[in-house]
N, C-alpha and C positions, 0 to 999 in steps of 0.2 A: 911615263914612258910606255911605248907600245909593248904589249905582252903577246908573245908568239904562241902558236898552237903547240909547238914542240916543248915550250916551257910548261904549259898547262899539262901536257901528257906526262912529262917527267915528274911533276909534283903529284899528279894523280897516282902514278906508279909507286911513288915513295910513301904516300899516305893513305891511299884508298879513298880519298875525298871525292865528292862529286865534281863534275866539270865546272859548273858555275861557281862553286865554293873555291875550287883551286884557282880559277881566274881572279876571283875577288881577293884571295890571299896574296897573290902576286902583285896585283894592282895596288893593294894597301901597303905593300912593302917594296915598291919600286923595282920589282923583278928579282929581289934578293931571295934565292931559293931557301936558304937556311932559316931566314926570318919568316918566310911564308909557312914553312913547316911548323915553326913555333907558334905562329898565329893560329893555324888550324888546330894545333893541340890545345891551345887555351880556349878555343871555341868548342872543343869536344868533337871536332870533325875529322880527326885523324885516327880514330879508334879502329876503323874498319880494317886497316891494313894489318894490324896485329892479330886480328881474328880470322883472317882469310885462310890460314892453314889448318883451322880446326874443322873437324868433320861435321858436316851438316846433313844428317840423315833423317831428321824428323821434319815436321812441317805439315803442309796441306796440299791436297789436290782440289782444284776448283773447276767446276764445269759451267758453261753458259751455252744456251741455245737461242738462236734467232732464226725462226722459220725453218728453212731446210739446211741450216749450217749449225754445227756444234763445235765447241772448242773445249779442251781440257788443258790446264797448266799445273805443273808441280813447282811449288816454291818451298825450298827447304830451310830449316833452321836447325840449331843444335839440340834443342830439347822440346819435349812435348808441351812444356809449360808455355813456350812461346806460341805454339799452335793454338793454344786456348786463349791467347791474348787478343782482345778486341781490336787493338791497334794493328796488329799483324794481320788479322782476319780481314779488316777493312782494306788494307793494302792488297792482299791477295785477290779479293773480290774485284778491285779496280783493274788489276793486271789481267784477270780473266776477261773482263769487259773489253779491255783494249785489244785482247787477243782475237776478238771477233773480226777486227779489221786488219790483222797482221798476217802476212804471207808465211812467215816462218819465225823462229825464235830470235834471229838477228834483228828482224824488223820489229819484233815485239820489244826487245831490249831498247831499241831506239825510239819507240813510240812515245808520244807525249802523254804525261800523266799529271795534269794540273800545272803545267809550266816547267816540269822537269821530265827527263827521260825515265823510262822504267828502270834502267840500270842505275841511274843516279838516285832515284827514289829508294831503291833497295840499299844502296850504299849509305844513304842518310839514315835509314831505319836500323842498319847495323850499329851506327854510332849511338842512336838514341835508346835502342833496346839492349844492346850489349852482347849480341850473339852473332856469329857468322851466319849469313843467309845467302841463298842463291836461287835464281830462276833456272831450274835444271832442265825442264822439258816442256814442250808445247806440242799438242797434237790436235788436228782438226779433221772433220768429216762432213760430207754433204750427202743429201739424199732427198727423196720426195718429202720425207719427214724424219726428224731426228729426236730421239727420246733419251733423256739423261737419268742417271741414278747415282746417288752417293751413298756408299756404305760407311757406317760409323760416322755419320755426319756430326760435325761440331757446331755448325750453323748452316743457314740455308745455302745449298749449292756447293758446300765444301766439306771435306772430311779426309779419311785415310785412303779410300779407293773411289775413283771416279770413272764412270762408264758412260759411253755414248753409243747408241745403236741407230744406224740408218736403215730405214724401211721403205719398201714400196707396198702400199696397201696396209691392211691390218689397222690396229688402233693403238692408242697410247698405253692402254692397260696391258696389251700383249707385249708391246715394246718394253715396258717396265719389267715384265716378267723375264724377258730375254736378258735385259741389262743386269738384273739380279743374278741370273744364272751365270753370266760372264764374270761378275764380281766373285762368285763362289768358286768357279771351276778354272778360271784363268786359261782359256784355250790358247794354243800357240798360233792359230790362224783361223780364218773364216772357213776355208775348205782345203782340200788336198793340193789344189793348184797354187794356193798362196803360201804353202809351207816352204820354208827355206830348203832348197834342194840338198844342201850339204848336211843339214840335220837329218833329212830322210835317208840319205846315203849312209850316214853314220849308223843310224838305227838298223838299217837293212844289214850292214856288215856285222853288227852285234848279233843279230838274229841268225845270220849265216854261221857265225862262229859257235853259237850255242847249239844250233841244229847239228853241226858236224860232230860235236862232242857226243851226240847220241849214238853214233855209229850206224845209223840207219841208211838204207839205199838212197841214192841221189834223187830218185823220183819222189820218194817219201819226204826227203828233206825239202825239196822244192815246194811241196804242198804245205809243209809245216811253216816255211818262211812266208808263203802267201797268206796263210791264215793269221799268222802273228802280225804281219804288216797291216792287214785289214783291221785287226783289233787295235793296233797302235793308232791308225788314222781315226778310228772312232773315239779314241780317248783324247786326242790332242786337237782335233778340228771342231770348231763350234757346231757346224751343221751336222756332224756325225755323232756328237755326244748325246747321251741320254738326257732328256730335258728334266731338270731338277723338279719342276712343277708336276710333271707326269713322266716318270722314268720308263713307262711303257712305250713312249714315243721318242724318236730322235728330235733334236731341235728343228731340223729341216722339215720333218713330218708335222710337228706342232705348228710351224709357220704356215705350212700348206693348209692345215685345218683352220687356221685363223685368217686365211685369205691374204697372207703377207709373204713378202720376200725380203730376207735380211741381206742387204747389199754391202754392209761393212760395219765395223765396230772399232771403238777405241777403249782401252783399259789402262789407266795409270794408277799405280799404287805407290804411296809415299815410301821413299827409301829403297825401292827394289833395285838390286844390283849394286848398291853402295856397300862397300866393306866397312863395317862399323868397328872402331877400335874398342876393345874390351878394357874397361877401366877398373883397376883394383883400387877402390876408394880408400880402404884402410891403409894400403901401402902408400897412397898419395898423401894422406894426412900425416902418416908417420915420417915420411920424407920431408914434409914441410916443417914439422916440429923440430927435426934434427938440423934444419937449416940447410 
């Protein structure tokens, strides 16, 4: 019998199986949904759905550069053990390679990876490795040249923090220094113009409230706020920060000395922004023993 796209979607939603596996299960069982679910379970392909609710905050960031384009992807898993797994690392590397030709994360999820989409490849890996996984983020950057750096690298081109720096002029050695600086300081934006206006307004209001508590005249308060905002900008913008390689210079001044212009950057860190559930292992074991 003919299998419809709606049937395949329903089975995927129920089991977390890949699209081709879901279609095969329905075909093998003449469209019987319950029988198809059981078929997937016997093949070990329905495990992913049971794991989809578990927090995946570990994993890897991988970076790839091709000429004037660089991409970074974050693929998460539940434990650091999986991040060290060669099979997982190989998959992440292939996803990063595919990202060079993808416009955004939706396109990347749909990209072909050896006959299967990236999304289906991850679903299959959940079933074989036994942990929840997800392609969480993708970022790309272009420039005259792009330099990459991975902090805490577990293998070539992937680790806990991935950085890409786009440059005009300069050389790879300087670009690498800037990338290391970004990994260490995690600036909020390239410069003041690229800072989120709402973040700047919030900080300014905080400084106004603090200054008013001093009880000083308005003209003094105005200068206090101006000085504190200038300091804030120097702390949170890449070009305004003191260069970690030579703190006597700002990053912008160091770039000028190197004959370079930093036109953009990307920094991805594994698990940033994910709320991790604190596990009480002893309590979990005790509960299991008690039944």
